[in-house]
C-alpha positions, 0 to 999 in steps of 0.5 A: 490454529486455523489459517484463512485460505487465500489465493496467491502468495502468503509471503514475498521477498522484497528487493532489500532482502526483507520478507513481507507476509499477508500479516503485514498488510493493513486490515480490510476495514482500515479507515485511517490511512497512515503513510506506512499502511499505504506503503504496505499496500503498494509494496504488496501489490508491486511484489506480487503479494496481492493483485491490484484489483484485489487490493482495490476491492479489499480496501475500497480504493479507486484506481486513481487513489491507488495510482496516487499512492504508487506515484507518491511512494515512487517519488519519496517513499514513505515521506512521499505518502504523507498527506500533510507534506503533500498538502503543503507542497500542493498549496505552494505550487499555486 
């Protein structure tokens, strides 16, 4: 078995005691972003599994898009990252 050489940490311990590894991150070619995948990227960056710049490059994200994910995760966790819920609340604000 061969392991891909990576810079940085391979595993981090989250505040709830669980462990997150590079295997928990979405694939670099991900095109369909579910709330769980977005949360995995946000947690990976927040807890030092990968640098923000590396995440932006790996997933082809803009800084603004990533910051929206961070804001959504902070406001409502997994449910704060669901696009359908966000769209519904955006239309009711008018």
